[in-house]
C-alpha positions as CSV (number, residue, x, y, z in Angstrom):
1,X,0.0,0.0,0.0
2,X,1.3,3.4,-1.0
3,X,-0.1,5.0,2.2
4,X,2.2,2.8,4.3
5,X,5.4,3.6,2.5
6,X,8.0,4.9,4.9
7,X,11.0,7.1,3.8
8,X,13.4,4.1,3.7
9,X,11.1,2.3,1.3
10,X,10.7,5.4,-0.9
11,X,14.5,5.7,-1.0
12,X,14.9,2.0,-1.9
13,X,12.2,2.0,-4.5
14,X,13.8,5.1,-6.2
15,X,17.3,3.6,-6.2
16,X,15.8,0.4,-7.5
17,X,14.1,2.1,-10.4
18,X,17.5,3.5,-11.4
19,X,19.1,0.1,-11.2
20,X,16.3,-1.5,-13.2
21,X,16.5,1.1,-15.9
22,X,20.2,1.1,-16.3
23,X,21.7,0.0,-19.7
24,X,24.9,0.3,-21.4
25,X,24.4,1.2,-25.0
26,X,27.3,3.4,-25.9
27,X,29.0,0.9,-28.1
28,X,25.9,-0.7,-29.6
29,X,24.4,0.3,-33.0
30,X,20.8,1.5,-32.4
31,X,18.1,-0.6,-34.0
32,X,16.1,0.8,-36.9
33,X,13.4,3.3,-35.9
34,X,10.7,0.7,-36.8
35,X,12.0,-1.7,-34.2
36,X,12.7,0.8,-31.4
37,X,10.4,0.6,-28.4
38,X,9.4,3.8,-26.7
39,X,11.6,4.3,-23.6
40,X,10.1,4.6,-20.1
41,X,10.5,8.4,-19.6
42,X,9.3,8.5,-16.0
43,X,8.0,6.6,-13.0
44,X,5.8,7.7,-10.2
45,X,5.9,6.6,-6.6
46,X,2.5,7.3,-5.0
47,X,2.9,8.4,-1.4
48,X,2.1,11.3,0.9
49,X,4.2,14.4,0.1
50,X,6.2,15.2,3.3
51,X,9.6,16.6,3.9
52,X,10.8,13.1,4.8
53,X,9.3,11.6,1.7
54,X,11.0,14.2,-0.5
55,X,14.3,13.7,1.3
56,X,14.1,10.0,0.6
57,X,13.2,10.6,-3.0
58,X,16.2,12.8,-3.4
59,X,18.5,10.4,-1.7
60,X,17.2,7.5,-3.8
61,X,17.9,9.5,-7.0
62,X,21.4,10.4,-5.8
63,X,22.2,6.8,-4.9
64,X,20.8,5.6,-8.2
65,X,22.8,8.1,-10.2
66,X,26.0,7.1,-8.4
67,X,25.5,3.4,-8.8
68,X,24.6,3.9,-12.4
69,X,27.8,5.9,-13.0
70,X,29.9,3.2,-11.4
71,X,28.3,0.5,-13.5
72,X,28.7,2.6,-16.7
73,X,32.4,3.2,-16.3
74,X,32.8,-0.4,-15.3
75,X,31.0,-1.7,-18.4
76,X,33.0,0.6,-20.7
77,X,35.5,-1.4,-22.8
78,X,39.1,-1.2,-21.8
79,X,40.2,0.5,-25.0
80,X,37.9,3.4,-24.1
81,X,38.0,3.3,-20.3
82,X,41.6,4.2,-20.0
83,X,43.3,5.9,-17.0
84,X,42.7,9.3,-18.7
85,X,39.0,8.4,-19.2
86,X,38.6,7.8,-15.5
87,X,40.4,11.0,-14.7
88,X,38.3,12.9,-17.1
89,X,35.1,11.4,-15.6
90,X,36.3,12.4,-12.1
91,X,37.3,15.9,-13.3
92,X,33.8,16.5,-14.7
93,X,32.3,15.1,-11.5
94,X,34.4,17.4,-9.3
95,X,33.4,20.4,-11.5
96,X,29.7,19.5,-11.2
97,X,29.7,19.4,-7.5
98,X,32.3,22.1,-6.6
99,X,34.9,19.6,-5.4
100,X,38.6,20.2,-5.4
101,X,40.4,18.1,-8.0
102,X,44.0,17.0,-8.3
103,X,45.7,14.5,-10.5
104,X,49.2,13.1,-11.0
105,X,50.5,11.7,-14.4
106,X,53.6,9.5,-14.8
107,X,56.0,12.4,-14.1
108,X,53.9,13.4,-11.0
109,X,54.1,9.8,-9.7
110,X,57.9,9.9,-10.3
111,X,58.2,13.1,-8.3
112,X,56.3,11.4,-5.5
113,X,58.7,8.5,-5.7
114,X,55.9,6.0,-6.2
115,X,58.1,3.1,-7.4
116,X,55.5,0.5,-6.6
117,X,52.7,2.1,-8.6
118,X,55.1,3.0,-11.4
119,X,56.3,-0.6,-11.6
120,X,52.8,-1.6,-12.8
121,X,52.6,1.3,-15.2
122,X,56.0,0.8,-16.8
123,X,54.7,-1.9,-19.2
124,X,52.1,0.4,-20.9
125,X,52.4,3.5,-23.0
126,X,49.1,4.8,-21.5
127,X,49.7,7.5,-18.9
128,X,48.9,6.3,-15.4
129,X,46.8,8.6,-13.2
130,X,46.4,9.2,-9.5
131,X,43.2,11.1,-9.0
132,X,42.0,13.0,-5.9
133,X,38.5,14.4,-5.4
134,X,37.9,16.5,-2.2
135,X,34.4,17.2,-0.8
136,X,34.5,19.6,2.1
137,X,31.0,19.3,3.5
138,X,32.0,19.1,7.2
139,X,33.6,21.5,9.6
140,X,36.9,23.1,8.6
141,X,39.7,21.1,10.2
142,X,37.6,17.9,10.7
143,X,39.6,14.9,9.7
144,X,38.2,13.4,6.4
145,X,37.1,9.9,5.5
146,X,39.2,8.8,2.6
147,X,37.9,6.3,0.0
148,X,40.5,4.5,-2.0
149,X,40.1,2.5,-5.2
150,X,42.1,0.3,-7.4
151,X,41.8,1.4,-11.0
152,X,43.5,-1.2,-13.2
153,X,41.6,-0.5,-16.5
154,X,42.7,-3.8,-18.0
155,X,44.7,-6.5,-16.3
156,X,46.4,-8.9,-18.6
157,X,48.5,-10.2,-15.7
158,X,51.6,-8.7,-17.2
159,X,54.6,-11.1,-17.7
160,X,52.7,-13.6,-15.4
161,X,50.0,-13.5,-18.0
162,X,46.5,-14.7,-17.4
163,X,44.9,-17.6,-19.3
164,X,43.0,-16.3,-22.4
165,X,39.7,-17.8,-21.3
166,X,37.5,-15.0,-19.9
167,X,40.3,-12.5,-19.9
168,X,37.9,-10.0,-21.4
169,X,36.3,-9.6,-17.9
170,X,39.5,-8.0,-16.7
171,X,38.2,-4.7,-17.9
172,X,36.3,-4.8,-14.6
173,X,39.6,-4.6,-12.6
174,X,39.0,-0.9,-12.1
175,X,35.8,-1.5,-10.2
176,X,37.3,-0.2,-6.9
177,X,38.0,3.1,-8.7
178,X,34.5,3.0,-10.2
179,X,33.1,2.6,-6.7
180,X,35.0,5.7,-5.5
181,X,33.7,7.7,-8.5
182,X,30.1,6.6,-8.0
183,X,30.2,7.3,-4.2
184,X,31.6,10.7,-4.8
185,X,28.7,11.4,-7.2
186,X,26.3,10.5,-4.4
187,X,28.2,12.6,-1.9
188,X,28.1,15.6,-4.2
189,X,24.4,15.2,-5.0
190,X,23.4,14.7,-1.4
191,X,25.8,17.4,-0.2
192,X,26.7,15.2,2.8
193,X,27.9,17.3,5.8
194,X,31.2,15.5,6.2
195,X,34.7,15.8,4.7
196,X,35.3,13.1,2.2
197,X,38.3,12.5,-0.1
198,X,38.0,10.0,-3.0
199,X,41.3,8.7,-4.3
200,X,42.3,6.1,-6.9
201,X,45.3,4.9,-8.9
202,X,44.6,4.0,-12.5
203,X,46.8,2.2,-15.0
204,X,46.8,-0.9,-17.2
205,X,48.9,-4.1,-16.5
206,X,50.5,-5.2,-19.7
207,X,53.3,-7.5,-20.9
208,X,55.9,-5.7,-22.9
209,X,59.6,-5.1,-23.3
210,X,59.5,-2.5,-20.6
211,X,57.1,-4.4,-18.2
212,X,58.1,-5.4,-14.7
213,X,59.5,-8.9,-14.3
214,X,59.1,-11.5,-11.6
215,X,62.1,-11.1,-9.3
216,X,62.3,-7.3,-9.7
217,X,62.6,-5.3,-6.5
218,X,61.1,-1.8,-6.3
219,X,61.0,0.9,-3.6
220,X,57.6,2.1,-2.5
221,X,56.7,5.7,-1.6
222,X,56.5,4.4,2.0
223,X,60.2,3.4,1.8
224,X,59.8,-0.3,1.9
225,X,61.4,-2.5,-0.8
226,X,59.0,-4.9,-2.5
227,X,60.1,-8.1,-4.4
228,X,57.7,-8.7,-7.3
229,X,57.3,-12.4,-7.4
230,X,54.1,-12.4,-9.5
231,X,53.2,-9.5,-11.9
232,X,49.6,-10.5,-11.8
233,X,49.5,-9.4,-8.1
234,X,49.6,-5.8,-9.4
235,X,46.6,-4.2,-7.8
236,X,48.3,-4.3,-4.3
237,X,51.4,-2.6,-5.8
238,X,49.2,0.3,-7.0
239,X,47.3,0.5,-3.7
240,X,50.5,0.3,-1.6
241,X,51.6,3.7,-2.9
242,X,48.0,5.2,-2.9
243,X,47.6,4.2,0.7
244,X,50.9,5.8,1.5
245,X,49.9,9.0,-0.3
246,X,46.7,9.5,1.6
247,X,48.6,9.8,4.9
248,X,49.0,13.5,4.1
249,X,45.3,14.1,4.7
250,X,45.5,12.8,8.3
251,X,42.3,10.8,7.7
252,X,39.8,9.8,10.4
253,X,39.4,6.5,8.5
254,X,40.5,5.0,5.2
255,X,38.4,2.4,3.3
256,X,39.9,0.8,0.2
257,X,38.1,-1.3,-2.4
258,X,39.6,-3.5,-5.0
259,X,38.9,-6.4,-7.2
260,X,42.1,-7.7,-5.7
261,X,42.1,-11.5,-5.6
262,X,40.5,-14.5,-7.3
263,X,41.1,-16.2,-3.9
264,X,38.4,-14.1,-2.3
265,X,35.9,-15.3,-5.0
266,X,37.0,-19.0,-4.1
267,X,36.4,-18.2,-0.4
268,X,33.1,-16.3,-0.5
269,X,31.7,-16.7,-4.0
270,X,29.7,-13.8,-5.4
271,X,27.5,-13.3,-2.3
272,X,29.9,-11.4,0.0
273,X,32.7,-8.9,-0.1
274,X,35.8,-9.8,1.9
275,X,36.3,-7.4,4.7
276,X,39.7,-7.1,6.5
277,X,41.5,-4.7,8.8
278,X,43.1,-4.2,12.1
279,X,40.6,-1.8,13.7
280,X,37.7,-3.9,14.9
281,X,35.4,-1.0,15.6
282,X,35.9,0.3,12.1
283,X,35.4,-3.1,10.6
284,X,32.1,-3.5,12.4
285,X,31.0,0.0,11.2
286,X,31.8,-1.0,7.6
287,X,30.0,-4.4,7.9
288,X,26.9,-2.6,9.3
289,X,27.0,-0.1,6.4
290,X,27.2,-2.9,3.9
291,X,24.3,-4.7,5.4
292,X,22.2,-1.4,5.2
293,X,23.2,-1.0,1.6
294,X,22.4,-4.6,0.7
295,X,26.1,-5.2,-0.1
296,X,26.9,-7.9,2.5
297,X,30.4,-8.3,3.7
298,X,32.2,-11.1,5.7
299,X,35.2,-10.5,7.9
300,X,38.3,-12.6,7.2
301,X,41.2,-12.7,9.8
302,X,44.3,-10.6,9.4
303,X,46.6,-12.3,11.9
304,X,50.4,-11.9,11.9
305,X,50.7,-15.5,10.7
306,X,49.8,-14.3,7.2
307,X,52.4,-11.6,7.2
308,X,55.0,-14.4,7.6
309,X,53.9,-15.7,4.2
310,X,55.0,-12.5,2.4
311,X,58.4,-12.1,3.8
312,X,61.1,-11.8,1.2
313,X,64.7,-13.1,1.0
314,X,65.9,-10.0,-0.9
315,X,63.5,-7.2,0.0
316,X,61.4,-6.1,3.0
317,X,58.3,-7.8,1.6
318,X,57.1,-9.7,-1.5
319,X,53.9,-9.1,-3.4
320,X,52.4,-12.6,-3.2
321,X,52.2,-15.2,-0.5
322,X,51.3,-18.0,-2.9
323,X,48.1,-19.9,-3.3
324,X,46.9,-20.4,0.3
325,X,45.0,-17.6,2.0
326,X,45.5,-15.4,-1.0
327,X,42.9,-12.8,-0.2
328,X,44.3,-12.5,3.3
329,X,47.9,-12.3,2.3
330,X,47.0,-9.6,-0.2
331,X,45.4,-7.6,2.7
332,X,48.4,-8.3,4.9
333,X,50.6,-6.8,2.1
334,X,48.4,-3.6,2.1
335,X,48.5,-3.4,5.9
336,X,52.2,-2.8,5.6
337,X,51.5,0.6,3.9
338,X,48.4,1.7,5.7
339,X,50.3,3.6,8.3
340,X,48.8,4.5,11.7
341,X,45.3,5.5,10.5
342,X,42.2,3.4,10.9
343,X,41.9,1.3,7.8
344,X,39.6,-1.3,6.3
345,X,40.1,-3.2,3.0
346,X,37.3,-4.5,0.9
347,X,38.0,-7.2,-1.6
348,X,35.1,-6.9,-4.1
349,X,36.5,-9.3,-6.6
350,X,33.4,-11.5,-6.3
351,X,30.8,-8.8,-5.9
352,X,31.7,-5.8,-8.2
353,X,30.7,-7.8,-11.3
354,X,29.4,-11.1,-12.3
355,X,30.0,-13.2,-15.4
356,X,26.5,-14.8,-15.1
357,X,23.1,-13.7,-13.9
358,X,22.8,-14.0,-10.2
359,X,19.1,-13.9,-9.4
360,X,18.1,-10.3,-9.3
361,X,21.7,-9.2,-10.1
362,X,22.2,-9.2,-13.9
363,X,25.4,-10.2,-15.6
364,X,27.9,-7.4,-15.6
365,X,28.8,-4.6,-13.2
366,X,26.8,-4.4,-10.0
367,X,27.8,-1.0,-8.6
368,X,29.4,-2.5,-5.5
369,X,30.9,-1.0,-3.3
370,X,29.1,2.4,-3.9
371,X,26.3,1.5,-1.4
372,X,28.8,0.5,1.3
373,X,30.8,3.6,0.9
374,X,27.7,5.8,1.0
375,X,26.0,4.1,4.0
376,X,29.3,4.4,5.9
377,X,29.5,8.1,5.3
378,X,25.8,8.6,6.1
379,X,26.4,6.8,9.4
380,X,29.3,9.0,10.2
381,X,27.1,12.1,9.5
382,X,24.8,11.0,12.3
383,X,27.5,10.8,15.0
């Protein structure tokens, strides 16, 4: 009954209408006029007009727009969705919502001594990008929440090349960055009264005569030396330097999201995001936010035992601990660069996209983790 709709239901219905209407048609030839169906131009939710109902409608439209944006950049083919494409989308977003915008290209990364990020980017002629979007909706001086995303626009595996079967799905390896972009779109539309900074590192991981090799050792911005034992463990190399970079913002909390490991899909399938960190209070806050958003997460342990698996004979740390506990050893690697700030890692490899229809979730990009990011921020606004 429409009379019984509460604001939460209005918000969910509105966001659901956006989700159901979303399509990616940018690279499809339109059918002849005679075969085209009239598009649905509008939808009406019948409910009493109250300030709460209007606020819920506005929030649903904002969330729907952000999730749709994340799905669109995710679905965009890798030859179009380049690091510069993601940077341009973020630049336009920042301009729309009056956010501060900053980006680094290859020379900027070199100036920042981001040897870990640059190791991934050295195999491709495409310019890598580190992108920063700043929303200052809170009090001046309040520590920001920083959202971090992995933006590998296509992941071939590099010299440790992936099997050909299903490699086309690796265009979705930028879904963490897509989640940051989508969440910042929601933040801008809702004008959330909180300081939020969205950051991602974007590149492609390609085999070439200049690509990083297994056995190479690089120096991260944090100062730690990394032995690269598997070039297909590249996302953590990008994130290591991005996590180091965001220390300058003195964050209240940092949440990173990445399609980081196939091991997480083996462990949790497509039903839950892997959630890891060292601050239990923050982990619990993120898990509750994910539940509210309908993006369930499951905590995996991050004990010191797993760090033992990534010790190197020739460097401070190596970028892969092997097959066993792969999602956790990847998070253990990131922990080495997260500094002293409260930090949580989301492995969305199984939830950001799907190669098959999963019930009400269609094949392709899902928009995860936009909802988790947004609900976390909304929760922080109520403190």
